[in-house]
KEZA-192075 format. One record per residue (C-alpha): x, z, y negated; residue in one letter. Coordinates in steps of 0.2 Angstrom, whole numbers, plus 5000, padded with zeros to 4 digits. Layout:
<sites>
<site <X,Z,Y>,A>
...
</sites>
This chain:
<sites>
<site <4978,5023,5603>,M>
<site <4989,5013,5592>,S>
<site <5007,5016,5589>,D>
<site <5007,5008,5571>,E>
<site <5005,5024,5562>,S>
<site <5022,5032,5559>,G>
<site <5025,5051,5558>,P>
<site <5025,5051,5539>,S>
<site <5008,5042,5537>,E>
<site <4994,5051,5530>,S>
<site <4980,5056,5542>,P>
<site <4968,5045,5532>,V>
<site <4979,5030,5535>,R>
<site <4981,5035,5553>,T>
<site <4962,5036,5555>,F>
<site <4960,5018,5548>,G>
<site <4974,5011,5559>,V>
<site <4965,5018,5574>,E>
<site <4948,5010,5569>,I>
<site <4957,4993,5566>,K>
<site <4966,4994,5583>,Y>
<site <4949,4998,5592>,A>
<site <4941,4983,5582>,R>
<site <4954,4971,5586>,E>
<site <4955,4976,5605>,A>
<site <4937,4970,5606>,R>
<site <4940,4954,5596>,G>
<site <4928,4959,5582>,W>
<site <4931,4954,5563>,S>
<site <4929,4967,5550>,Q>
<site <4912,4958,5545>,A>
<site <4906,4960,5563>,M>
<site <4911,4979,5564>,L>
<site <4902,4981,5547>,A>
<site <4886,4974,5554>,D>
<site <4887,4985,5569>,K>
<site <4890,5000,5558>,L>
<site <4876,4995,5545>,C>
<site <4889,4995,5531>,C>
<site <4898,4982,5520>,Q>
<site <4914,4973,5525>,Q>
<site <4924,4979,5510>,P>
<site <4920,4997,5515>,Y>
<site <4928,4994,5532>,V>
<site <4943,4986,5524>,S>
<site <4946,5001,5513>,K>
<site <4944,5013,5528>,V>
<site <4956,5003,5539>,E>
<site <4970,5001,5525>,T>
<site <4968,5020,5521>,G>
<site <4962,5017,5503>,Q>
<site <4947,5028,5507>,Q>
<site <4942,5042,5519>,L>
<site <4928,5036,5530>,A>
<site <4911,5046,5528>,S>
<site <4906,5057,5542>,A>
<site <4892,5045,5546>,Q>
<site <4904,5031,5548>,F>
<site <4915,5041,5561>,A>
<site <4899,5045,5571>,E>
<site <4894,5027,5571>,Q>
<site <4911,5022,5577>,C>
<site <4910,5034,5591>,D>
<site <4893,5026,5596>,K>
<site <4899,5008,5594>,V>
<site <4916,5010,5603>,F>
<site <4909,5022,5616>,G>
<site <4921,5036,5612>,T>
<site <4910,5052,5611>,P>
<site <4917,5063,5597>,G>
<site <4934,5055,5596>,V>
<site <4933,5047,5579>,Y>
<site <4922,5061,5572>,T>
<site <4936,5074,5576>,R>
<site <4950,5063,5570>,M>
<site <4940,5060,5553>,R>
<site <4938,5079,5551>,Q>
<site <4956,5082,5554>,R>
<site <4960,5069,5540>,A>
<site <4947,5077,5529>,A>
<site <4955,5095,5532>,D>
<site <4973,5089,5530>,A>
<site <4973,5091,5511>,G>
<site <4969,5110,5512>,N>
<site <4981,5124,5516>,P>
<site <4984,5128,5534>,A>
<site <4976,5145,5532>,W>
<site <4960,5138,5524>,M>
<site <4956,5126,5539>,I>
<site <4949,5140,5550>,P>
<site <4937,5145,5537>,Y>
<site <4932,5126,5534>,L>
<site <4928,5125,5553>,Q>
<site <4918,5141,5552>,L>
<site <4908,5134,5537>,E>
<site <4904,5118,5545>,R>
<site <4897,5127,5561>,E>
<site <4889,5142,5552>,A>
<site <4870,5145,5552>,A>
<site <4871,5157,5538>,D>
<site <4884,5159,5524>,V>
<site <4883,5174,5512>,C>
<site <4896,5172,5497>,D>
<site <4899,5185,5484>,Y>
<site <4909,5178,5469>,S>
<site <4914,5190,5454>,P>
<site <4924,5177,5444>,V>
<site <4922,5159,5449>,L>
<site <4908,5148,5455>,V>
<site <4910,5146,5474>,P>
<site <4920,5131,5479>,G>
<site <4906,5122,5488>,I>
<site <4895,5123,5473>,L>
<site <4908,5118,5460>,Q>
<site <4907,5101,5450>,T>
<site <4922,5090,5450>,P>
<site <4926,5094,5432>,E>
<site <4925,5113,5435>,Y>
<site <4935,5112,5451>,A>
<site <4949,5102,5442>,E>
<site <4950,5116,5429>,V>
<site <4952,5129,5442>,V>
<site <4966,5119,5451>,Y>
<site <4975,5115,5435>,R>
<site <4975,5134,5431>,A>
<site <4981,5139,5448>,A>
<site <4994,5125,5451>,R>
<site <5000,5120,5433>,P>
<site <5015,5112,5441>,E>
<site <5006,5100,5452>,D>
<site <5004,5081,5447>,A>
<site <4987,5075,5442>,T>
<site <4986,5064,5458>,L>
<site <4988,5080,5469>,Q>
<site <4975,5089,5459>,I>
<site <4962,5075,5460>,M>
<site <4965,5074,5479>,Q>
<site <4962,5093,5480>,R>
<site <4946,5091,5470>,V>
<site <4940,5077,5481>,E>
<site <4943,5088,5496>,D>
<site <4933,5101,5489>,R>
<site <4919,5090,5485>,M>
<site <4919,5084,5503>,R>
<site <4914,5101,5508>,R>
<site <4896,5097,5502>,R>
<site <4894,5087,5518>,E>
<site <4888,5103,5527>,V>
<site <4871,5101,5518>,F>
<site <4869,5084,5524>,E>
<site <4869,5090,5542>,R>
<site <4852,5089,5552>,P>
<site <4852,5108,5552>,K>
<site <4862,5114,5536>,P>
<site <4867,5132,5535>,P>
<site <4858,5144,5524>,S>
<site <4869,5147,5509>,F>
<site <4866,5163,5499>,W>
<site <4878,5166,5484>,V>
<site <4878,5181,5472>,I>
<site <4887,5177,5456>,L>
<site <4894,5190,5444>,Q>
<site <4887,5187,5426>,E>
<site <4905,5186,5420>,A>
<site <4907,5170,5430>,A>
<site <4893,5162,5419>,L>
<site <4901,5167,5403>,W>
<site <4919,5163,5407>,S>
<site <4920,5147,5397>,G>
<site <4931,5139,5410>,L>
<site <4936,5122,5404>,G>
<site <4926,5123,5388>,G>
<site <4907,5122,5384>,A>
<site <4905,5104,5391>,D>
<site <4913,5109,5408>,V>
<site <4902,5125,5409>,M>
<site <4886,5116,5404>,L>
<site <4889,5103,5418>,R>
<site <4893,5117,5431>,Q>
<site <4878,5128,5426>,L>
<site <4866,5113,5426>,R>
<site <4873,5109,5444>,H>
<site <4869,5127,5449>,L>
<site <4851,5126,5443>,V>
<site <4849,5109,5452>,A>
<site <4856,5115,5469>,V>
<site <4845,5131,5468>,S>
<site <4831,5119,5472>,G>
<site <4839,5115,5489>,H>
<site <4828,5124,5502>,P>
<site <4844,5131,5510>,R>
<site <4853,5137,5494>,I>
<site <4849,5153,5485>,T>
<site <4858,5158,5469>,V>
<site <4857,5176,5462>,Q>
<site <4866,5184,5447>,V>
<site <4872,5201,5447>,L>
<site <4870,5206,5428>,P>
<site <4882,5216,5417>,F>
<site <4879,5235,5418>,G>
<site <4870,5245,5432>,G>
<site <4880,5246,5449>,V>
<site <4898,5243,5447>,P>
<site <4902,5226,5454>,P>
<site <4915,5223,5468>,R>
<site <4931,5216,5461>,G>
<site <4936,5204,5475>,T>
<site <4926,5190,5482>,P>
<site <4921,5189,5501>,F>
<site <4911,5178,5512>,I>
<site <4901,5182,5528>,L>
<site <4898,5168,5540>,L>
<site <4886,5169,5555>,R>
<site <4887,5156,5569>,Q>
<site <4871,5150,5578>,Q>
<site <4868,5163,5592>,D>
<site <4885,5170,5588>,G>
<site <4894,5184,5579>,P>
<site <4896,5187,5561>,E>
<site <4913,5186,5553>,V>
<site <4921,5190,5537>,L>
<site <4932,5179,5526>,Y>
<site <4942,5187,5512>,A>
<site <4956,5180,5501>,E>
<site <4972,5190,5495>,S>
<site <4984,5184,5482>,Y>
<site <4994,5174,5495>,V>
<site <4980,5167,5507>,Q>
<site <4964,5169,5515>,G>
<site <4960,5177,5532>,Q>
<site <4946,5178,5544>,V>
<site <4941,5195,5551>,H>
<site <4930,5198,5566>,D>
<site <4933,5217,5568>,R>
<site <4915,5225,5569>,S>
<site <4919,5239,5557>,E>
<site <4926,5227,5543>,A>
<site <4911,5215,5545>,V>
<site <4898,5229,5545>,A>
<site <4906,5236,5529>,E>
<site <4906,5219,5521>,A>
<site <4887,5217,5526>,R>
<site <4882,5233,5519>,A>
<site <4891,5229,5502>,T>
<site <4883,5212,5501>,F>
<site <4865,5220,5504>,E>
<site <4869,5232,5490>,R>
<site <4874,5219,5478>,L>
<site <4859,5208,5483>,R>
<site <4847,5223,5480>,A>
<site <4855,5226,5463>,N>
<site <4855,5207,5458>,A>
<site <4842,5199,5447>,L>
<site <4827,5191,5456>,S>
<site <4829,5172,5460>,L>
<site <4818,5167,5446>,D>
<site <4826,5179,5434>,D>
<site <4843,5173,5439>,S>
<site <4839,5155,5435>,L>
<site <4832,5161,5418>,S>
<site <4848,5170,5414>,L>
<site <4858,5154,5419>,V>
<site <4847,5144,5408>,R>
<site <4850,5156,5394>,H>
<site <4868,5155,5396>,V>
<site <4867,5136,5396>,M>
<site <4858,5137,5379>,E>
<site <4871,5148,5372>,A>
<site <4884,5135,5377>,Y>
<site <4874,5121,5369>,R>
<site <4873,5130,5352>,N>
<site <4889,5140,5351>,E>
<site <4907,5135,5352>,H>
<site <4912,5152,5358>,H>
<site <4897,5158,5369>,P>
<site <4903,5175,5373>,R>
<site <4896,5189,5362>,P>
<site <4909,5195,5349>,H>
<site <4913,5213,5351>,P>
<site <4912,5216,5332>,C>
<site <4894,5209,5332>,D>
<site <4887,5224,5341>,M>
<site <4869,5220,5335>,G>
<site <4870,5204,5345>,A>
<site <4877,5213,5360>,V>
<site <4864,5226,5360>,Q>
<site <4850,5213,5359>,L>
<site <4857,5204,5374>,Q>
<site <4858,5220,5383>,R>
<site <4840,5223,5379>,R>
<site <4835,5205,5385>,E>
<site <4844,5208,5401>,R>
<site <4835,5225,5404>,R>
<site <4819,5215,5403>,N>
<site <4824,5204,5418>,L>
<site <4817,5210,5434>,R>
<site <4830,5215,5448>,R>
<site <4827,5211,5466>,M>
<site <4824,5226,5478>,G>
<site <4815,5243,5475>,P>
<site <4818,5253,5460>,R>
<site <4823,5271,5464>,V>
<site <4816,5284,5452>,R>
<site <4829,5297,5447>,G>
<site <4825,5315,5453>,I>
<site <4823,5328,5439>,R>
<site <4829,5345,5445>,R>
<site <4820,5360,5439>,R>
<site <4832,5373,5431>,P>
<site <4835,5388,5442>,R>
<site <4827,5404,5436>,P>
</sites>
């Protein structure tokens, strides 16, 4: 390994320096390496100078070309994770290796399904003191999580959104329109399922949580507190979270009706500056409630039992 990278250098820059060192040790030019990696020379230059983090495919090809099984792939992944809090990295590793991910989100669209504009608003609200460059770097890190769906065997990702997340108006109508449009688009992915838990009915759980199951491995629970997130593997906690998720799934709208509701909210954002129903306009509120009742929920309906009066 090269000793050009000092302790203060970013992991992205360190990765680039190591690629340059390996290339020069073999007497190859950037153009020659680009030809072997099936990419363009300017891309190699940006990676080597730390201007751009290499793609996962670039790192995998480097391992093949340089004969270093997994070395550059792991180094590139560490560079990709470096912008995230230390407590978040165990979850990201689990997410990349998961076979199934079940995500319940009562307030926000899950990070892996967020658009850049929506993610930027979320970060600006959470860290208003951060500089724009820091926020945009975090947005870029979040967008990079989508790479899990580019794997040969991507995880099955099932998300249940509270209806409140659709009507939040986060960032304004334009930001929400793009976000909801993206939700509709990703719902077409064979490994992504989006359901909406409508207002009314079963009281929603107030805090988000995620269940992850590894291929031929145990299921774990990831939950965030005000301070940080934590992975739990206790069988009791995981079983309780699984039962909760199944109840939420049974009371959520069907897949088709969930998309219909998302499109309905999109239309409201297109036509209204403030899409949320005004509490004074109770006629409109009651109309929306009647419309939602007409949407079919997933899972069996349970008839109420009418008790006969005692003699």
